[in-house]
N, C-alpha and C positions, 0 to 999 in steps of 0.2 A: 776440922771446921770447914764447911762448904761456903765459898764466897758467892755472892749474888752477881749476876752479869751486870756489866756497866750499862746504864740507861742509854748512853750515846751509841754504844755498840748495837743495842737492840734496834734503834732507829735506823742505823746504817744498814743493817741486814734487811730491814723492811723495805727501805727505799731501793736497795739493790734488787730485791725480789720483784718489786713492782716494775722497775726499769727493765729487768731481764724479761719479765712477762710481756711487756709492751714490745720489746725487740723481737721476741719469738713470734708474737702474734702478727707483728708487721711483716716479719720475714715470711711467715706462712702466707699472709695475704699476697705479698709480693710474688712469692713463688707460684701461687695459684693463678694470679693475674697473668704472670709471665707465661705460664703454661697455657692458659686459655688464649692469650694473645697469639701465641705460636700456633695453637690449634686453629684459630680463626684468621690465620695470616692473610689469606686471599678471600676471606668470606666476610659477609656482613655479620656484625656482632649480634648476640641474642638480644631479645626484648626490643627489637627495632621493627616497627610496623609501617606498612604503607596501605592506606585505605583499609585499615583493620586486618590486613593480611600479614602474618609473621614472616619477615624476611631473614630471620636469624639462621645462620649456617649456610646461606646461599651465596654464591658468587654474584657479582654484578650481572654477568651474562645470564645466569640462571634466573635471577629476579626479573630481568628485562624480558627473557623468553616467556616467563610465566605471565607477565602482564600483557605481552603482545597477544596471547591467546584470549585475554579478557578485554582486549582493546575495544573502546567504544567506537561503533560505526557511525560516521556522520552522514551517511548517504541519505537518511530520511529526516535529518534535522531541518526544521523549518521554524524560523523566528518571524512572526508577523508583527508589523509595527502599526499601531492604531493611533490616530490623532482625532480628537473630538468625536469619538464613536465612529469614525470613518476609517476604512482600510487605506493604508498609505503604501506599504511595500512589504515584500517578503525577502528576508535576508537568508541566503542559503549558506551552507557550510563552505562552498567554494568561494562565494563572495567574501566571507569572513576569514578564509584560509584557516579554518578551525583545526586544531590538533591539541593533544594533551602533552603535558610536560613530564610524563612518566620517567623517561630516561634521565632527565636532569634531576628529578627528585630522588631516584635510586642512587645516583652519584652522590648526592648530599647525604643520603642515609648511610652509605658506605663509610663516610667520613666520621661517623659517630665512634669515638674512642681512638681516633687517628689524628687528632688536631696537633699542631705544633706548639700549642700553649700547654705547658707541662701540668699546671694545676687542673686545668679542664680535662686533659687527657686522663690523669689519674682518677678524677672524680667519675668521668663517664665510664671508664673501664670497670671501676669498682662497682658502680650501681647496676651495670648491665650483667656482669658476671655473677653477682650475688642476688640478682633478681630484686633489686631495691627500687628500680624505676624503669618505666617503659617510655620509649621515644616513638611518637606517632607522627607520621607524615601523610599529607594528602596530595593527590594529583589535582591539577587544575586544567580547565579548558582554556586554551590560549587562542587568541584571535589577533588579526592584524589591525593595529591602531589606525593605519593609513586608510583602510577600507571604511572604518567607522567615521573617521574625520571627513572623508569624501562624502559619505552619506549625510552626515549632519550638515555640511556646507550646502548640499543640494536642498535639504529641507529648510534651511535658513533662507536660501534664495527664493524658495517657493512660498514660505509662510511669513517670514519676518517683514515688518514694515515699520518705519520710524514714527515716533510721535511728531506732531506738527504744531508749532506755536500759532496762536491766533494772530490775525492781522486786522486792524481796524483803523482806517484813515478817513476822517470827516473833513470835507472842504466845501465851503460855500453852500451849506445847507444840505449836502448830499454825501453819502458814504461812497467814496471813489475807489477804495481798496478794502476788500473784506475777505477774510478767510477764517472760518471757525476753527478752534483748536481740535486736534484729532489725537486720540490715544494711539500709541504704537503697540506692537506685539513682538515678542522675542521668544524663540524656541529655547527651552532650558536644556542646553546641550550637555552640561556636566551631569545633571540628574539622569538624562537618557543613558549616558555612559555607565553610570552606577547601576541603573536598573537592568541594562543589557548584561553587564557583568554578572549580576545576581541570577539572571535568567539562564545564562550560559553555564553557570556552575551547577544548575539543576540537571544538566545533561549527564552528570556523573551518576545521577539516580535513574538514568535511562528514560527520562521524560523528554522526548525528542521534539514535541510541539510546544513552542513557547510564544507568549505574547508580551510585547513591551509597549507601554503607553508613552507616546510622545507628548510632553506637556509644554505649556507656555506661560509667560507672565506678561502682564500689561505694563507698558511704559507710559508714564504720564508726561504731558508736555510741560515745559518750563513756564510758558505764558498761556494762561487760559483766556477764553473770550471775556470773562468777567473782569480780568485784569487789564484788558486791552482797550477798554472804552469807559467813558464817564456817563453813559446813558442807562446803565443798569442791565445791559443786554448780556445774557449768560449762555443761552442755549436755544436750540430749535424748539419752538412752541406749537407749530402747526404747519401744514402744507396742503396744497391743492394740486390736482393733476388732471389734465385732459389730453385727448388724442385727436390730432387734426389730420389723420390719414385720409387720403383721397381728395385733399384740397388741391385746387389749381395753383400754379406757381405764384400768381399775383396774390392770392389769398395767403399763402405761406409767407410771402414777403411782408404782408401787412401784419400778420400775427407776430412775426419776429420784431418788426419795427415798434409795434404798440407795446409789446412786452418789455422792450428796452427802456421805455419811459418810466417803468416802475422799479427797475433794477437799482438798488442802492437808496431807495426812498426811505426816509425815516418818519414814522408816525409817532409823534410825541404822546406820552402818557395822557389819557383823557381826551385826546383830540378826535374830532369827527373826520373821517377820511372820505373823500369824494373821488370816484373813478374819473369823471369828466374833467375835474380840475387838474388832475394829475396827468392824464393822457394828452390834454391840450387839443389844439385844432386838428381835426382829421380831414385832410384834403390833399389834393395833388401838390399844393404849395408846401406841405410839410413832409412830402416823400411817399405818400400813400398811392397805391395803384388801384385801378378798377378791378373789382371782384364782386361776386354776387352778394346782394344785401336784400333784406325785406323792406320794401317801401310801398306805402299805399296799397297794401294787400297783395303785392306782387314781388316776385324775385327778379331783381333787375341788377345790371352792373352799376356799381357806384363806388366812389372813392372810399377806401377803408373797409371793404368787405373782409371779414375775418376778425375784426376788432372784438366782436362779441365772444370769440374764443377766449380772448384774454380776460374779459369781464367775467365769463363763466368760471374760468380757472381761479380767479381772484375770489369770487364768491365762495367757492368750495374751500379755499384756504381759510377764509374768514370764519365759516361755520365750524370747520374742523378745529380751529383754535378756540372756539367758544366765545366769539365776539358778538355783541348785539348788532343786528342788522337794522339799519334805519330806513333803507329803501332798496327794494329789489323788484324787478319786473321780469316775467317770463316771456319767452318768444311767442309769436302768434301761432306758430306751428312747430311740430317736432323737427329738429334739425339733426340729421344723422351723425354729424361730427360730435355732438354732445352726448350721444349714447354709445360711443365707442368705449367699452369698458365701464359704462355707468348706466344708471337707471334714468328714465325720463323724468324731468322736473328739477334736475340739479343744474339748471342753467340760469343765466342772468343776461338780459339784453340791455343795451344802452343806446341812446340817440341824443347827442348833445343839442341843445342844452336842457331839454325837458325830461328826458328819461335817463336816470342816473343809478349808480350802485353806490350806496353809502353804508358805512359801518363805523363803530366807535372802538377805539382802543381803551378798554377798561382794565387792562392788565397792570401789574405793579411797575412796569418799566416801558420805555419806548419800544416800538417794534420796527425792526429792519426788514425790508422786503428784498428778497433775492430771487431772481428769475433764472430759469435754465431751459435751454432748448436742446432737445436731442433730435438732430436732423435725420438720423438713420431710422429711428422708430417713430418719429413725428410726435414726440411727447413734449408738452409744455408743463413746466412745474413752477409753482410759486411756493417759496419757503419763507416762513415768518420766524425771525429770531427775536427773542426777548427774554422774559423771566417768567417762569411758571409759578402758578399758585395752586390752590387745592381744587380748582374747578374740574368737573367731570362733564364731558360732552356726550350726549346720547342722541343719535340721529336714527330715526326709524327707517325701515324699508319703505319704499314708495308704494302707495295704494293707487291702483289704476281702475277707472270705471268709465262708463259711457263711451266706449270706443266706437268709432264709426269709420267705415272704409273711405279711401280717397275717391274723389270724383273721377269721371272718365278723363283720359288725357286730352289736352288741348293742343291743337296744331295751328300755328300762326305763320302766315306768309312773311317772308323776309327777303326783300329785294337785294340785300347786301351779300347774300349767300349764293353760290353757284346753283343754277337750276337743278332741282332734283335732290340736292343735299339736304339731309335732315340732321338737325343738331338739337340735342336735349339740353335745355337750360334750366329746367326745374324738375324736381323729383317728387314722386308721390309720397305722402306720409299719412298715416292713420290719425284721425282725430281722437282725442282722449282727454279726460280730466284726471289730474293726478294731485296727490298731496303727500307730504311727509312732515313729521313732527320733529322739532328741534328743541331739545332741553339742555340747559346748563345748570348743574347743581354745584353750589359752593357751600362747603360745610354741610349743614343740615337744611339749607334753604335752596329752593329752586329760583335762580335769578333770571332765567329765560325759559319760557314755555310758549313756543310759537309754532303755528302750522303754516307751511308754505303751499299755496295752491297754484296750480297751472291749468289753464283751459286752452288746450291745443285744438285749433280748427283742422278739419281734414284738408289735405292739400293735394292738388292734382299735378300730374306730370305735364310739363309744357315742352313742346317741340317746335323749333323753328324750321320752316320748309323753304328752301332756297327758290327764288324766283328770277334770279339774275341771268 
């Protein structure tokens, strides 16, 4: 009688066989890995790549020698920096101290399968020797951070400017301190570093000419003009400009003095503004000096010569803002000062109390007048600050007709001048008629449609001849 094997014995034999198989398999792997590790004792393990080049089997020196032959030449590298479509600078390889980290990366590649962390060591050696995994490394273009930081600091000094808060101080019916808010600007240095890094890595593809865009961001002020006052004034709504070059010193003095009378003046919403009422008395008693004026058909010395430069500039600011003009008078003849950078006919004369310049503030808020004198370029500017609405201003080019030449020069004896001295006191001007149209459109309606006419008489040159 044959006895059947015990069920427990069968299970024991099976487990023993499995364990023995695992031990043999593990021993085989261990022996193979040990053999390969010994074989690659001073060499980089297989399946290790740098820039897609197999380094397996090579010593570190062999790998470095190989890449030294393929080394990227930085001699022709050029990185152009552009800011707002304008060229800023060229960064050379020398400036950036460019080099690659090939040697350092090869050193790291050599450490695959040689770590002190036993589980990692076993895993890495197993996967590389049995071709189960590939390890890829990349070289990088390295540059000196200090050079980039210095460059960015230079561009920040060049382009950055801070935001400025508005200032508005109203005392005794006049704005005594005023400064509109200003937005600031800041170069985005971190983004530039990121973009430069990306551009430099393209050098690995042998693309030696790179362009990096320098960008910026707007910095908003904490206090805007609208928050700084209770008159509804928020922004610049219009301005007028004139050039008083070639004026005599006393005329320049009078221009500056008269303009100062308007600086800080507030025109309430809906109010009618009068030039004469604002400028006040024009005489030697109020600080004005003798300069040439038109009086009784002649150019003579009189207190306040040059004040019409101010009224002309104010007139231009008013029409550029789109305000209704209640009263405006042209000069008797063309004055060269008012045609410096402008067409004839954009002038406005005053002569208190009968001849005035008047306009109405029909904007949604008060208007603040600010005047500025540029003494180097002889420019007078009137700026109106207030609140914009949807009005659109259309001013046509000037039409000129009926031109006539100036009369022959006039020579007058003057006993106050040394005998024989000739002094020109009046200058020739062509006569002409001019006009321009002034339209203001609000919404779908034309609120102002006016034509300004000027009839300039021909003017002769006048010379004084010394008789003293």
